N, C-alpha and C positions, 0 to 999 in steps of 0.2 A: 504494499499499499503507498504508494507516495501522496505526502502532505502538502494537501491543495495550499497555494497561495492566501493568504489574508485578502487580498483587494485580485475582485475578477477586472480582467484584461483582453477585452475580445480581439483587438487585433491580429497578438498571438500567436491565438489558438486556432483561429479561421485560417490562417495562410499556412499554418504548417499541415493541419487535420484535412485540407480542403487536399497538399500534394501529397503527401501520403491515400488519401482515396483515391484518387487520380491514377499517383501510379503503380496503386496492388490493384486498377481492375475493379476496385469494389462497386461499381453504378451500373458496369452490367457482370454477375458473376457467371462464370460458367455454369447456365442448368438446362441443359437442352431437352430434360424431361419432366420441363415442370412446366404446369400453366402456362402461353402466354397471357402477355397485359404491355400492349402498346401505348401511345400517344407519341404527336410529332410539334417542336414545336414551332410556333411560328418562323420563318426565317429571318430575320434584324437583316437590316441594309447591309451592307458591308462597308457602306460610308458608312454607317454612325455608331453612337455612343450609347450608353444604358441612360434611358430617360426614366419615369418617375413611372410613365405605362409599362416600357418594358418590366420595373422591378415586380411590378403584379400580378400582370401576365405569370414570368417565369416564375414568381415566389408558388401561385397558383398550382400550376403543373408539376413545381416539383415537391411537394406536400404529398400529392399523391401518385407520382413514381416514389416516392421515400417506401412509402406506406405499404404500395405493392409488395415491394422490394422484401420488406419483408414479410410480408406477408410468404415470402417463400416464391413468389412466380419470377418467373421471366421478364423482368419488365424491361424493356426496352423506349428509354427517352434518346427520339434524333433528332440530331440538331445541324445544325448547318445556317448557312446567310444566303443571303439571295443580292445578286449581279447588281441587282439595283441600278439600272439602265441610265437613267436619265443623272441622278444623281450623283453617280461614279464616275460620268462622263463629262458632268461637270468640278466635280473637284479636280479632273487629271487633265482638262483645258485648263483652270485656271491655275495648277502648279505649272504647265507649262508656257505658261504666259507667261509669268513671273519671269523667265527663264528668257523672253523674245522668242518663243515658238509657238508659229500659228498651227493649228491642227489643219488647216487642208494645205500647209504648204507643206507637211510632213509623207500625210497620204495618212490610208487607213491602217496598211498593215507596220507602221513605225507608229503610227498612235497607240494600235494596241499591246503594240508591246511594251510603249509606256503606262498603258493601264494592268497588262499586268503583274510591269516589275511593281508597283506603286502596291497592286492587292499583298505581291509579298513583303513589302517594308509595312504598311500602313494599318492594311486589312481588316488584321484582330484585332483593332484592339476593344472590338465589343465583348469579344468573346472573353477577352482576356476579362473584363468588367461582369460578363455572368458569372464567371466561377467565383469571383467578388461576393458574389450573393449566393455560394452555395449551390449553383446548378449542377444537378447531379446526375448530367447526361451523358452517353456512351459518346466520348468524344473519341474514342480508337476508330468508331465510322464516320466521325465529321463530315457531314457534305456540303457543296458549294452548284451553286443552281446551271455554272460554265463550267462546272468540273466534267470529265469526259465521258461517262457515263450518264449522266444526267441529260447534259446536253445533245446524247444519243437515245433516251428516250424523250427529249424537246422533238427534233426532227423526227423522230418516226410518227411523233402526234396529229404533227399539223401534216405530214405525210396521209397519212390515213384519213383525217379526215378531209382532207382533198379529195383522196376517192370517194370518198363513202356521203361526197357531196354537201359535206357539211363546213368545209371552209371555200371561201371563193374571194373574186377579187374584184371588187365594185368604185363606185365613182356615190359617195356622200358628202355631210358635212358633218365635219370632225371639230372639239376642238384643236388647237394649231394656236402653241406658242411660236408667236416670233422670234422669240430671240434666239430658242433651241434649233428653231425650223423645222418643228415636230410634232407629229399629233401626241396628244396626251386625252388621259382616263380621267372622268368626273373626280376621283380623287384626288388629281392632279389640282384638282380648281377649286380656288378659293372665294368666296363673293363677299366683297368689302363693299359697304355704301360707303358714293363719293356725290359729293356736291356736283352736281347736272345744271343741263337745261332740256323743259319742251319746250321744241318746236313746230309751232303748225304751220304748214306750208300749203299753198292755191297752186293744184293742179288745175291746168283750162282744158276742159270741154275742147276734143278734135274739131267738134262742129261747130269749134265758137258760141253753145249756146250756153254759156257761163264755167261756173267753175266748182271743183270740191276742193271741200278740206282734208286733209291728214294729219296726224300729228307724229311724233319721230324722240326719240331718244339720241339718234344716229342718223342724225342732218346727209353727213359724207356719203351714206352707202343708198343715197338713191341717184345719185350715177349707175347704180347697177338696176334698179327695178325692176321688176316686168309686171307691175300691176295693183291693179288697186281693191281693195278686199271690203266689200260691206254685210252687214247680218243678212239675209235670205227675207228676213220677216220685217226688215225697216221699210217704214214706207217711206221715209222721207228717202232711198235711192234706189227703190223699184226701179222706180221706169228708166234708171243708167245701167242697172245692167246690161251688158254686152255692149258698151257704147268702148270710145279711146279716149282715155286723158291723151294731150302731147304737155310730157317733161317738162320743165323749165331746165334749161343747161344744154340738155341731152337731145331735148327734141324728140326725145324716142316715143312711138308713139306704144300706151302700155294697156290692155283693155281694164276695164270694172269689173268682176266677180267676187259670186256672189260663197262667204263662204259662215260659217257661223263661227270661225274665230276672231273675225270684226263681231265687239261689243260697242253695242248701241250703246252703253250709258255710259263708255270711256272716251273721251276728246268729244271729238266729230261724230264719233259711229264708223268712220272709215279709218283702212288704214294700209299706208303703204306694204307692200309685197315684195320683199330682199330674197329671194330663193337663197340666193348661194353664200350672203352674210349671219341669214338669222334663224334658227333654231325651227320658231313656230312657223316662218313663211320659206321657209324646206316644204315643211308638212301640206302649208296651204298651198304651193307651190304642184307638190305633186297630184294634190285631190285636184288640182283644176287641169293635170295634164301634160305639164311640163315634165320633161324627161330632162332626168341628171347630167347625162349632159349637154342639154341646150343650154342651162342654168348661166344667168351670167356671173362671170370670177371679177372683183377689180380691183383687186390686194396681189401683191405676187409673196414668196415665200416669207419674206420680212417684213411684211404687211405697207410695202408702195406702192401706190396705185399704177397698176397696168393698163392699158389700151383691154374693156370689154370687146366679146368678139364684133359685132355689128360698128366699133367705129367711131362710140356718140363722141366721148367722152373730151374734150377739151383739149388740145397738145398741153395747155400752159398745166394743166393739172397733173399730166403722165409726170412721174417719179416724187410727187410728195409723201410727204408721213399720214398715217390716218390723224392724228392734230392736224398739219397743215391743211389737211383736205375739204376736214370742216369749218376752219375759221374761215379756205378759202369760200367754198357754197354756201356758207352762211353771207357772207359779203354779195356773192351774185343775185342770191332768191332778193336779199334788201333792195339790190339795183335793179331787178328784175321785176321788183313788184309784187313778189310771187312770197314773201318772210307776212302772214301771215301777224302772230304774236310768238314773243318768249317769254318760258315762265320758269322760275325757280323749282330744280325738283332734286329730291333725295334718287338716284340712280343705283339700286342693285349695278355693281361692276364684275365679272370673271375677270380673278388675278390669278400669271402659272403663280405655285405654290413656293418652287421654285426662281423663277427666274426673277419672279416681280413686274413681269411685266402682263399686259388687258390679252389675256384671250382673245383669239381672231377663230370666228365660225366662220369655218374655208370649207369649199368645195374641193376636194381632192380624190386619187385613186389610194383605196385602200383596201387592204387583207381584211376578209371577216369571217367569221363563222359563225352560224346560225344557231343561236343562241335559244329562239324562241324553240326549236326541237330537242336539244340538252335537257331545256331545263324542265320538262313534260316529264319522264322519269324521276328530277329532285327534290318537284313540287310530290309527286308519285311518295316517293320513300318516307317523305311528314310526316302523308298525310296517313296510310296506312302503320306509321311505330316505329316504320325500319332506323328512322333515324328519330334519334329523343333530342328535342328544345330543350333548355334548359338555360331561366323562365320558359314558360311556358308559352308567354306571352310576346315575346318573340317571333311565333312559328305563322300572324296573324303577318306579319311584315315579310317573313321567307314567304308567304302565300303569296301576298300584292306584289311583290319584285319582280318575280319569277313568272307571273302571271301576268303582266302586262313589260317584258321580257323587251328588249331590242336586241338588235345585230349587233357584236360584238365586233368592234375596232384591234384587230390582235398587232395591226403592225409599228412600229414607230421610224425613222425618219433620222438611226442613230446609226454609230458606227458598233457603240458597244452592247452586246449581247448575239444573243442566238439568230445568225443575217435566217433568213426566211429562204427554204431552200427550193426556192422556183427561180425558175432558167425559162430566159423571152430568145424569141428567135428575132429574124429582121422580118419576117412578115408579121410580126405582134404574136402566134399563136408562146402561148407556156408550158413551160415541161415541168411539173415537178416530180421531184424526187431523192430518194436519203442522200446521193451523192450524182457528184456530178456528171462520172464517168454514167450511173444510170440516166439520168438527163438527158447525155449527148446520143446513148441506146434510145432512146425511145423519137430523141429529133432527128437521126439518123445522119448523126456527124457535121449535122449543117453548122455555122458557128451559133453560139451562145452566149449570151453575158447571164450572172446572176443578177436578182433582184438588190441592191440596195439594202435593204430596210432590212430590220431588225423586228424581234417578235414582241408584243406588250413583259414586261416584266411580271403580270399576273397574271399569260398563260401558263411564264415555266409554271410559276410556283403553284399552279391548279393542279400541278404532276404529285406533289409533295408526299402526300402520304401510300404511292406505289412505286416510284419513282428512286427516292432515298434508300428502296429494299432492291435497287437491281433489277426493277421492271427494264426494258421487257425480255430480258431474261429470269426463266423461271430458275430460282435462286429460294435453298430452305428459309429464309429471312421473308422474302415475298407469301410463298407458302403459310407458315405458321403467323405473320403478322399485320398479315391485312386479311381484313379489313380492319383498323388502330380498335381502342377502346373508346377513345373520348378526345376529343379536340378543346385547346380551350381560347376564347378568342377575346379580344375587342369585340363589344358589338360595330364595331364603325366600321370594319370592314367584315362586317355579314355576303353585302353583295360581291364585293372584289376580289375576295380568298374563297369565303365558307363554302358562297354556295358554283362558286368555277370548282372548286374540286369536290361537289357534290354531286357537277355534273360529267364532269371528267372522267372522278373516279368507278361512275355507273356505267357509264358509256364504253372504257376500256379495260374492266374488269371485272363486268356482269355483278360489283356490289359497291353498297354504298361503302364511303371510304373510312366514314367510321359509325359507333352507335350510339354514341353522345354528342351532341351539339352543345355546348357551354360557351354563355356569352358575358362574361362581367361588363361593368359600370367603366368611366371616368375619372379619373385623381383629378379632383381641382382642389382649388385651395381650400385652406382651413371657412375663409364665407360663402366657399360653394361658386366662386367662379372659377372658369375657363383658365385653365393656364398659358399663358403666351410668354415668349419674350418680351413681348411690346409693353404689356403687362408689367416685366416684372417680379410676377409671381412664383415665377419655375422652380421646380422643389429639386437639388440637383441630389440622389438617392447614395450617388458614391461619398456625397461631403455625410447622409446623415449615418451612413453604415459608418466613416472614419470617426465620425461625433458618436456613437451611440451601441455599433455593432451592426451586424447582419442580421442575426439572428432578431434582435429589438423591432426592427425594420418590417422584416418576413412579418411577424406575429402581429405587427402593426395591419398592415397589409391584409392577411386574414381576417384578423378582431371588427375588422372595418367592408369586410368584403359581402355584401349580403342579395345576393342574384338581382346583378346585372342594373344596384340602384350606384348611383355616382357614390365616387370616395371622395369625403370632403376631409383633406390631411392636414392635419393640425401636428407639430412636430412634437407638442409637447407629450403628446399619447405617445409616440414612442420614444421620451423621457419616460416616460410610465413605463412601459413594456421594457426598459432597460432595468429600471428598479428590478423589474419583476424577477429577470435573469440573475438581478445579484441576487436577489429574495434568493432563490434557488441553491445557490452559491454557496452563502452563508448556513442554508440549509443542511450540504454535505458538509462543508466543514462542520457541525455542530452531530450532525451525528459520527464524523472520521472519529472527533476528540471524543469518542461516549463511545466505541468500540464499533463500531457499528460500520461493516464492508460489502461485499460483492455478496447478493445472496448466493446460495449453495445452490437451488434447484429452481427451476421455472414454476414448478407446481406451487400452489397454496401451505406455506407450511402449517402447523398445526397449528390452535393458539386456542387456549381455554379463558385469560382474561378479557374480561368485556370489552375493554380499549383499544386490542389487538382484533379483535373478531368484527368489532365493529368498524376497524378502518379499513379492512380486508373485506368489511362489505360495500364501504366507498369504494374503491379499486374497482371493486366487480362493477356497481353503478357509474361509475362516471365511464370507464370503457364502456357499456352498453346506449352511453349517451353518445359518446366517441364515434362508436362506428352506426350511428343511426344519423351522424353529421356526414359522414362520408359520405353510407348509401343517399343521401339525400344532398350532397352537393351543399352542407352548408358548409359552407367557412367562417362563419358568424360562429356560429353554436361550436365545431370545433372548438376552437379556441375560445368561447366563451365554458363549456365545458372543464377544460382542462386547467385552465386559470379558474377558474370558481376551486375544483379540489385541491390545487398546489397552492397556490397563493394562503386558502380562506380554510379549507377543510385538515389538510396533512403541516402545513407551517403554520401559521396560527393557532393552531388544535389539540392538531395529535404529536406533534413536535414537544408543545405545551406538558398538556395531559403522560406521556411519561414523561420527560424531564425531573434526573433523579431517581428511575428506578428502570435500569437499564438490565432488568436479567436477561436469562438466554432466548426464550422465549420471545420476548418484546427485542432484544437484537434481529435471532430470525425477520420478526415480522416486519419492522423498520427497516432493513435492509429489500425484503420482498420489493417492501411496498413502493419502494423511490426506486427502487430498479426498476418497475411498472410506471411509473412517470415517469425516467430515461426515453424509456421504449416508446410512451404514448404522444411523445412531448418531442422525438425526434426527429418527423419530417415538419414541424412546426420553429422548430428550435436548432438545426442541426447539429451547430457549434460544440453549445456548450455542455448540449447531453454528450454528445461525443468524448467532451473533456473529462468530465463528470464519469461516465461511463470507466473510463479507462483508467481516474484514479486509483484505480483496484483490478487488481492482478484479470487478467479475462484472456477465458480462448479466442473469443473473437469479436471482433469492431462491433459497437451497435451497427452501423450503417447494416448490417447482415445478419445481428439478431432476429428472437422469433418477436410476431405482433401478438399482445398478449391472449391469453384465452381462458381461463382462467374459468378451471371450474366450480369453484367454493360459491356457495348458499347465498345470501345477506342474511345474517343470524338479522330477524327483527328486536327480537327483546334486546339486543345489545346495541343496535342503530336507537330504538327508544329512550333507553338511559344513556347511552352517550346525548343524543342530543337533548337530553334536559339537565343534565349537567353540562351542557356550550350554553344554552338559554339563559339556566342560573345565573352560570357567573359570567356572561354577556350581561343581566339586566344591574348584577350588583355593579359588576367596572363599569357598565353607564352611569348607574347614581354618582359611584364615588367622582366621576370626573364631571357629569354635571354638577355639580355644588362642592369643587371644588375639594374634599378627602385628600389631605395628601397624599402619597403614595406608602410612604411608611407607615400608615397607623393603619394598626391593626382592629378592625371592628367585630362586635356580638352579631350575632344572626338569629333573629327568633320568629319560628315557624309556626303560622297560624294554618286551623283547618288542611292541616297535612292528613293526605291518606294515610293508608297502611306500606303501599306501597311507598309513599314518597317517604315517609320515613328510613325506609329500611334504603331508600337510595342515599339517603342523607346519613347514614349508616356509617353504609358500603365505602364511601367515598369520603368521609372526612376525612381524612390529608388533604385527599384531592383537591378538595374545595379548601380548607381550610388556604393551600398553597398558592392554588390560582387568584382566588377573591383577596387574599391576606382578613383570614377571619381568625376571631381569637379562639370563641365558643360557636357552636350552632342546639340553639336549643328549641324543642319542642312546646313552646304555649308562645302564648301572645302578650308583647308589649303591651303592657300599658300606658305607658309614660305619655312624652310628647314628645316633640321635635325629631322624631325619625324617620327615614326614607323610604317609602313602600314602594315594593317592588311586586307585581304576580308573574307565578309561575300554574298554568295551569292551575287545578282546586285552591294554591296554596297561596298565603297570602304572607311574604317576610318585609321584618320589620330590622331596618339598622338605625339603632339607635347615634344622636350624632352630637347630643351634651356635650359638651367638655372637649370636643374634636374639632367641630369646625366653631365662630359667630355665626348663629343661627341666622340673629335678628338683621344680622350686616348681609347675612347671604337672602336670605328674603327678599331686601332691599334690593343685592344686585338683581336678583334673577327681576322682579317685579320689572325695575329701570331700564334692563335689557331688550324684556318682553315688548315694554309699551313702545322703545323706540323701534324693535322690527316692524311692530304693529306698524306702526305708525308708517313705514317706510313702505309696508307691505301694501297701506289705503292710497299710499301717491302713487304707486308704480300701476294699480289697480287704476284709479280714478284717468291716467295717463293711457292705458292701455284701451280704457271703456272712448277716449272722445277718436271719430275715427278718420278727424282730420291729421292724427299721430299715426294710425294705424292702415291709413291709401297712401299717407301724403312722404312716409319717411322713409328711410333708405330700410330694405327687408333685411338686412342684418341689426340694424339700432331697434327696431319691433321686437326681434329676435332676442337679442342679446336683454332689453328691458320684460320681456315675455320671461329669460332667462334669472331675473333679479329678482322678479317678482316671488317668482316660485321659492327661489333658496330664502329671502326672506319670511316668507309664508311659512315655511320650514322650520325656519328658525324660531321663529314666536311660538310656535305650536310644541318645541321643542323646551325653549327654555318656561313655558306656561305650565307646560306637565311636570318640571325638577322640581317648579314651584309649587305645587301639588300634593307632589314626596313628601315635601316638610307637614305639612297638616297645617 
C-alpha cells in the first residue's frame, strides 16, 4: 500500500495514467470472444482544437465506452479526424501566403504536398487534446477521412451511386462563396441581421399602358431579372398576367407571371424574379417553365458582374463588385425615374462562416445525390423502431426534414479532398470509374480530363460507421462491429451528418448504422447565452482542465446533460465537482490511515453490524439507480446517483458512523464499499478513481475491472435503523447550528413519547449517537423545564436543554431580528416580481436572479422562525 499524498493534484496523475492506459492497449483489450459493443466518434476537423462542445460530446461517449469495457464487452470506440476541406485549404493557403506563395502559381500537386506536410506537423493538435480529457478510444486503429483505405471507400460509394442512378450532374442554384470560389453547404452559412434598404422600383409595361411596382432588397440583381410574379388571386394584377414589362436599364422584355410566392400583403404584392441569384426565385422560375440552362447569370465566380447571355447589361457595369453595382444601378434607376422609394430595413443576410463574405446564390453545374430516394429507408427505420432517437422529441424533426429533403449537392470547388472520380471526353461525355484506367477503358482510350472538383466533406463522413471498419473489404471488425450500438451527436448536425449516415449505411450495408441516436444540446454560458468569440463568452475546456482537472470538468458536463436540453455552464459547478474529487481523496486517505486497503473479494462480504449491512444495501441501491440511468441514457441521473451516495451516504455518514470502530468486519466492508465506489464512479471520473484504486496492490487496472453485480439483498431492518440514526443526528446538529451552540458543548437529550423500538434504538446506539451528536446523556423522559430546543423524529419528541449553554434571550432576539429582516427582503422581492413592468421589461437574467433571491430569503426566514420556535 502506497501512502496517498495529503493534497489531490489532478495534472500529474492524469498525464501518467493516460499514457499507461494507451501504451498498454487497455482502451481495447483483446477480447475476441466477448460480446461486441461499438460507438464511433464524430470525427473532429483536423484543423480544430478542443472546444467546450467537443468536451461534452467526448465525455458522453467516454462514459458509455468505459462502462461497457468494464462489463467485459469487446468495446470499440472508433476514433479519427475529418480532412475538413475548406477549413484545411484555408489554413494552408494562409500559411503559404505568409511566405509569398500563391496556390494558383504552384499548382494542384504541389499545393497538396504542402497540405499533407501541414497535416503531419500540425494536424494532430486536437487528438492530443482529446487525450487530456480522458478519451479512451482505440488509438491503435485511428482513421483519417483521407487515408488510403477510407479514400477507397469514398470513391467506391460515389461510383456505385452513379451506377445506381443516384448520383448525377446538374445545373442548379447553390450557396456560392466568392472568396473561396466554391459551393458550400447550408451548415457553412450563417445568417446575420444587417442594416439595409428596401427599394421599390417602377417597371413600365411594354405596351406603355402603365407600370408595375416591385420591391427588392437587392436592386443590383435586376440586371438578371427574368419575370415579375404576382399572386394568381390578387385582383389588382389579374388583368396584367401574361403581359410583358420593359425593364429599366437593360430594356429586357420579361413576362408577368402568376405564382403563390408573391404575397399580396407584402410591399406592392408584385416581386421581381431573378432565378439565377435567389433560391425562392429559382423555384418560381422552374414553375414558370424556365429551364436552369436558360436562367440568366450576372456574376462570375468572384461575384464580379459579367454579361448575361442576352448581352443586355450595359458595358460600363461589367467587372463591378456587387456593392459597386448596387450603387450604380440605384443611381441609374433614380435618373430614369424608376426609383419609387427607399426604406430602411434590417435584412437577414447569408455569410460564409469561414470566409466572412456575403454568400451568393449562384447557378452552376454541380454533382448531386438523389437524397429523396436515399431518405425513404432512413425515414422508415425510425418509424419502425430500428433506430431509437433519444430524446424522442427529435424524431419529429427527423421526419420533417427527410420528408422534405432536397437533392444533395456533393461537389466542392477545392483542391483538398476526395477528387470526384469522373472523367470528361472532348465531346462532353462523362465516364465515372474508380480509377482513370477503368475510365479510359469505358471511353475507348480517347483523351480524358478528370473533374477538378472534390466531394463535400459530409459525403465522406457519412460513411464513417462502416468505412472505418475496413469496408468495402469484408473485415472481421466490420462483421463484428456493424451496426454500431449508439451514436452520440449534437442536434445541430442531425441533418448534415446523422441523417446522411443513416442513408448511406442502409444503402450500402443493408442495415441501419446504429441502433440508438442520442442527441445532446448546446453548451451555453452561465446566463444561457450562446457562446461566441465576438461576445467574449467562450469557455476554454483546456483552461478548465488545467485549473480543476479533467475529472471535475467531465463530471460537470455529465451532471448537467439532461437529454437534449442546453447546458448553462457555470465555472462554479466545475469548482464544486473539483471539491467532490477532493472529498473522495480525503475519504481514501482516512480509510488508508485506519488500515483499510483493497477488498479481497468482488463478492459482498459477510456483515453482522447494522451499520455495515446498511452500507452494503446502499451500494446495491445506488448501483440499481446507476444501471437504470445508463439504460435510459440519463447522464444527469447517473451523476446524481453516484454523487449523493459518495458525498452524502458514504463520506458524510458511513465514515462518521464507523469512526473509531474499525474491527475486522468493518474494515472488510469499508474496503469493499469503497472499491464499488471507485468502479461505479470510474466512467465519469476515470483519473482519480484509477489513482485511488492503485494506491493498494491490485492484479489489474481499474479501467478493466468488473462492473459491479452485487448479489446482496437490501437489509430493510438495518436500513430503517440507520436512516433513523441519521435523521436524529441531523436534526440535533441542525438545532445546534441554528442556535449557535458551541461545538465543544455536550448536551443532554430527553426523549418523550418514545416507542419501544425507539427506546431500543437509543440504547443500542448510545455510543454512536453520543459521539455524532455531542451528547452527555440520553434520558427516556419528558423535559419539564423551559429554554430547550425541540426536534421531532417519527413519534418521539426530543428536547435539548440549553439553559447555561447559550444566552437564551440574546439568541431569541438574534433569531427574531434575522427572521424579520429576511421576511422584509422576501416581501420586497415578491412585490417586485408581481410588477409586470419589471418581469416583462427587465433582462431575463435579472428576473431570474430576483426569483432566486426571493426563494433564498423565503427559505432563510422559514429556517430562522423554525429555530425560534424550537426555543419555546
